[in-house]
C-alpha positions in Angstrom: -16.0 156.2 32.5 -14.6 155.5 29.0 -11.5 153.9 30.6 -13.6 151.7 32.9 -15.8 150.7 29.9 -12.7 149.7 27.9 -11.3 147.8 30.8 -14.6 145.9 31.3 -14.6 145.0 27.5 -11.0 143.8 27.7 -11.7 141.5 30.7 -14.8 140.2 29.2 -13.1 139.4 25.9 -9.8 138.0 27.3 -11.1 136.6 30.6 -9.5 133.1 30.1 -6.3 134.4 28.6 -5.6 136.8 31.4 -6.2 134.1 34.1 -4.0 131.7 32.3 -1.1 134.2 32.0 -1.2 135.1 35.7 -1.6 131.5 36.8 1.3 130.3 34.5 3.6 133.1 35.8 2.9 132.2 39.4 3.2 128.5 38.7 6.6 129.0 37.2 7.8 131.0 40.2 6.6 128.5 42.8 7.7 125.4 40.8 11.3 126.6 40.5 11.2 127.2 44.2 11.0 123.4 44.7 14.1 122.7 42.7 17.8 123.1 43.1 17.9 125.4 40.0 19.3 128.8 41.1 17.0 131.4 39.4 16.7 134.7 41.2 13.6 136.6 40.0 13.1 140.2 41.1 11.4 140.6 44.5 8.6 142.6 42.8 7.8 139.6 40.5 5.1 138.1 42.8 3.8 141.5 43.9 3.2 142.4 40.3 1.3 139.2 39.9 -0.7 140.1 43.1 -1.7 143.5 41.7 -2.6 142.0 38.3 -4.8 139.3 40.1 -6.6 142.0 42.1 -7.1 144.1 39.0 -8.4 141.0 37.2 -10.9 140.2 39.9 -12.1 143.8 40.1 -12.6 143.6 36.3 -14.7 140.5 36.6 -16.8 142.2 39.2 -17.3 145.2 36.9 -18.3 142.8 34.1 -20.8 140.9 36.2 -21.7 143.1 39.2 -23.9 140.9 41.3 -24.2 140.6 45.0 -23.6 136.9 45.1 -20.2 137.2 43.4 -19.2 140.0 45.7 -20.0 137.9 48.7 -18.0 135.0 47.3 -15.0 137.2 46.7 -15.1 138.7 50.2 -15.6 135.3 51.8 -12.8 133.7 50.0 -10.2 136.4 49.3 -10.3 138.3 52.7 -9.5 135.4 55.0 -6.7 134.2 52.8 -5.2 137.7 52.5 -5.5 138.5 56.2 -4.0 135.1 57.2 -1.2 135.4 54.6 -0.2 138.9 55.9 -0.5 138.2 59.6 1.1 134.7 59.6 3.8 135.6 57.1 2.9 132.8 54.6 2.4 135.1 51.6 1.7 132.3 49.2 -1.6 131.9 50.9 -2.8 135.2 49.4 -2.1 134.0 45.9 -4.0 130.8 46.6 -7.1 132.7 47.8 -7.0 135.1 44.8 -6.6 132.3 42.3 -9.5 130.4 43.8 -11.7 133.5 43.4 -10.3 134.5 40.0 -10.9 131.0 38.6 -14.6 131.6 38.6 -16.1 130.8 35.2 -12.7 129.5 33.9 -13.0 126.0 32.5 -11.3 123.5 34.9 -9.8 121.6 32.0 -8.0 124.8 30.9 -6.6 125.3 34.4 -5.3 121.7 34.5 -3.8 121.9 31.0 -2.0 125.1 31.9 -0.6 123.3 34.9 0.6 120.4 32.7 2.0 122.8 30.1 4.3 124.3 32.8 5.0 121.3 35.1 5.8 118.5 32.6 8.5 120.4 30.6 10.0 121.9 33.8 10.0 118.5 35.5 11.9 117.0 32.6 14.3 119.9 32.4 15.1 119.6 36.1 15.6 115.8 35.8 17.8 116.2 32.7 19.8 119.0 34.4 20.4 116.8 37.4 21.7 113.9 35.2 24.1 116.0 33.1 25.5 117.9 36.1 24.2 121.4 35.7 21.7 121.0 38.5 22.7 119.7 41.9 21.3 116.2 42.3 20.9 115.4 46.0 21.3 111.8 47.1 20.1 111.0 50.6 21.6 107.9 52.2 19.3 105.6 54.1 20.4 102.8 56.4 17.4 100.6 55.6 16.1 101.8 52.2 19.1 102.5 50.1 19.9 105.8 48.5 17.0 108.3 47.9 17.6 110.4 44.8 16.0 113.9 44.4 16.6 114.3 40.6 17.3 118.1 40.9 14.6 118.9 43.4 14.9 119.9 47.1 14.2 116.4 48.2 13.1 113.0 46.8 9.7 113.6 48.5 9.2 116.8 46.5 10.1 115.1 43.2 7.7 112.2 43.9 4.9 114.7 44.8 5.4 116.5 41.5 5.1 113.2 39.6 2.0 112.2 41.6 0.2 115.4 40.9 1.1 115.4 37.2 -0.3 111.8 36.9 -3.5 112.8 38.7 -4.0 115.8 36.5 -3.3 113.8 33.3 -6.0 111.2 34.3 -8.4 114.1 34.9 -8.0 115.5 31.3 -7.3 112.5 29.1 -10.1 110.5 27.3 -11.5 107.4 28.9 -10.1 105.1 26.2 -6.6 106.0 27.3 -7.0 105.2 31.0 -5.6 101.7 30.8 -2.5 102.8 28.9 -1.9 105.5 31.4 -2.5 103.1 34.3 0.2 100.8 33.0 2.6 103.7 32.6 1.7 104.8 36.2 2.5 101.4 37.6 5.9 101.5 36.0 6.5 105.0 37.3 5.4 103.9 40.8 7.9 101.1 40.8 10.7 103.5 39.7 9.8 106.0 42.5 9.7 103.3 45.1 13.1 101.8 44.3 15.0 105.1 43.3 13.3 107.6 45.7 11.6 105.5 48.3 8.5 107.5 47.6 6.1 105.4 49.7 3.4 108.0 50.0 3.4 108.6 46.3 3.4 104.9 45.5 0.6 104.2 47.9 -1.5 107.1 46.6 -1.0 106.0 43.0 -2.0 102.4 43.8 -5.1 103.6 45.7 -6.0 105.9 42.8 -5.6 103.1 40.1 -7.7 100.8 42.3 -10.3 103.5 42.6 -10.5 103.9 38.8 -11.0 100.1 38.4 -13.7 100.1 41.1 -15.5 103.1 39.5 -15.3 101.4 36.1 -16.8 98.1 37.4 -19.6 99.9 39.4 -20.5 102.2 36.5 -20.7 99.2 34.1 -22.6 96.8 36.3 -24.5 98.8 38.8 -24.4 102.5 37.9 -22.9 105.4 39.9 -24.9 107.2 42.5 -23.6 110.8 42.9 -25.2 111.3 46.3 -23.8 108.1 47.8 -20.3 108.8 46.3 -20.2 112.3 47.7 -21.3 111.0 51.1 -18.5 108.4 51.0 -15.9 110.9 49.9 -16.9 113.3 52.7 -16.9 110.6 55.3 -13.5 109.3 54.3 -12.0 112.8 54.1 -13.5 113.8 57.4 -12.0 110.7 59.0 -8.5 111.7 57.5 -8.8 115.3 58.9 -9.9 114.1 62.3 -7.3 111.3 62.4 -4.6 113.9 61.7 -5.2 115.5 65.1 -6.4 112.5 67.1 -3.3 110.5 66.2 -1.0 113.4 67.2 -2.9 113.6 70.6 -2.6 109.8 71.1 1.1 109.9 70.4 1.5 112.3 73.3 0.0 109.6 75.5 2.7 107.2 74.5 0.3 104.7 73.0 2.5 101.8 71.8 0.4 101.2 68.7 0.5 104.8 67.7 4.3 104.9 68.3 4.6 101.9 66.0 2.5 103.7 63.4 4.8 106.7 63.8 7.8 104.6 62.9 6.0 103.5 59.7 5.2 107.2 58.9 8.8 108.4 59.4 8.1 110.3 62.6 5.3 112.4 61.1 3.1 111.8 64.2 5.9 112.8 66.4 6.1 116.2 64.8 2.3 116.6 64.8 2.4 115.9 68.5 5.2 118.4 69.0 3.3 121.0 67.1 0.2 120.5 69.2 2.1 120.6 72.5 4.2 123.7 71.6 1.8 126.0 69.7 -1.7 127.3 70.3 -4.4 127.3 67.6 -5.0 130.9 66.5 -7.7 132.5 64.5 -5.5 133.9 61.8 -2.5 131.6 62.1 1.1 132.2 63.1 4.6 131.8 61.7 6.2 128.5 62.9 9.9 128.1 62.3 10.6 124.8 60.7 13.9 123.0 59.9 13.5 120.5 57.1 16.1 118.5 55.3 15.2 119.8 51.9 18.0 121.3 49.9 20.8 119.6 51.8 21.9 116.0 52.5 23.2 117.1 55.9 20.7 116.0 58.5 19.7 118.8 60.9 20.0 118.2 64.6 17.0 120.5 65.2 14.9 118.9 62.5 11.2 119.9 62.8 8.8 119.9 59.9 5.0 119.7 59.7 4.2 117.3 56.8 0.5 116.9 57.5 -1.4 119.5 55.4 -4.3 119.7 57.8 -2.3 120.3 60.9 -0.2 122.8 59.0 -3.3 124.6 57.9 -4.8 124.7 61.4 -1.7 125.9 63.2 0.1 128.0 60.6 -2.9 129.5 58.6 -5.4 129.6 61.4 -8.9 128.3 62.2 -10.8 130.4 59.7 -8.7 129.4 56.7 -8.7 125.8 57.9 -12.6 125.6 58.1 -12.8 127.5 54.8 -10.4 125.1 53.0 -12.4 122.0 54.2 -15.6 123.6 53.0 -14.1 124.5 49.6 -12.8 120.9 49.2 -16.2 119.4 49.8 -17.9 122.0 47.5 -15.4 121.3 44.7 -15.8 117.6 44.9 -19.6 117.8 44.9 -19.5 120.0 41.9 -17.2 117.5 40.1 -19.6 114.6 40.9 -22.6 116.7 39.8 -20.9 117.2 36.4 -19.9 113.5 36.2 -16.2 114.4 36.6 -15.7 111.1 38.5 -12.0 110.6 37.8 -11.2 114.3 38.6 -13.1 113.9 41.9 -11.2 110.7 42.7 -7.9 112.5 41.9 -8.8 115.3 44.3 -9.7 112.7 46.9 -6.3 111.1 46.5 -4.7 114.5 47.1 -6.5 114.8 50.4 -5.4 111.3 51.4 -1.8 112.2 50.5 -2.1 115.4 52.5 -2.1 113.3 55.7 1.6 112.7 55.1 2.5 115.6 52.8 2.2 119.4 53.0 1.2 120.2 49.4 -2.5 120.8 49.7 -2.4 124.6 49.4 0.8 124.9 47.4 0.5 126.4 43.9 3.4 124.4 42.6 1.6 121.2 43.2 -2.2 121.2 43.6 -4.3 122.8 40.8 -7.5 121.0 42.0 -7.9 123.5 44.8 -8.8 126.1 42.2 -11.7 124.1 40.9 -14.4 125.1 43.4 -15.7 128.1 41.3 -14.3 127.0 38.0 -16.7 125.7 35.3 -16.7 122.0 34.4 -17.2 122.5 30.7 -15.1 124.0 27.9 -18.2 125.0 26.0 -18.9 128.7 26.2 -22.7 128.2 26.0 -22.6 125.7 28.9 -20.3 128.1 30.8 -22.9 130.8 30.5 -25.5 128.4 32.0 -23.1 127.4 34.8 -22.6 131.0 35.8 -26.0 130.7 37.4 -24.7 128.1 39.8 -20.9 128.6 39.9 
């Protein structure tokens, strides 16, 4: 009993610090996995993080043993762990555990931990690729010039890291710095377009910056309505999710307009259609063997890769996790709007738009916004205590 009491005291006192340490260690591991840097960590590394995460969650339950929290833990953690084990996508287990463990952790702290790891490591990888200590893949393109990966597995991965870092930066910086950051973002977007052909990233950034300008104008002249905004966000995201499957189905019917759209989207609809025709939807997901071009400039004859996050989630992670993820996204965005985190909500919305063409929605190395659903929106400890009633 004394040991349990000491453990409860430790978790209560160092709640934020323990979460940050585990999150940072996992983030480092999964971030390096997207680069050409050869670092071989012990196989037990992630399993130690898994045990620590489970122990941390148990400690939080001991500190605040209420039925609502237990139900939340079971509802979130169990499906992610079951799906991760049965499908073979073990990263899913860590995503579910981090979502649950982030309860009562200030969201700004999570985002700053993300930046603290990703910005230095991004710069180190770029520098390494330019001085020759990290392999710098250059993908030739007949129509768009060379696409440079800057030390990452692919130019798409590099662009995605830059996109998420910019979205997170906008979510934590002060309002008065938005316009400076917007100018820098436009310059970065131009660089990514011409050096990496990062069209998804560039389009996402431009939509995001346009959204910030619209929010600023509406807030200044009309006033923001949280209910209407949440409704609009939900409608748009529902459309994106539904379109992910409908367009794949229409491609199978050889619709000429959809085939033209597929060319614009670099065959993404083709591989969605191939997924839908080859595999069945399962409750707990399944392992699907993919052959992407990441990590090598040699094009694969048997190339097959599911870029769409929602199709990937449905077919690889299963129906239960798919529905749960959609619900969690809506809950997180409503919470952001309720707490007037408008730019953060817009950033998460952009992530869901980009998820139509990219697979990073549930990847720890990219998307920290997925951990916001039970996080607290304030850094003030007194406010956090109040938020515990509704988190």
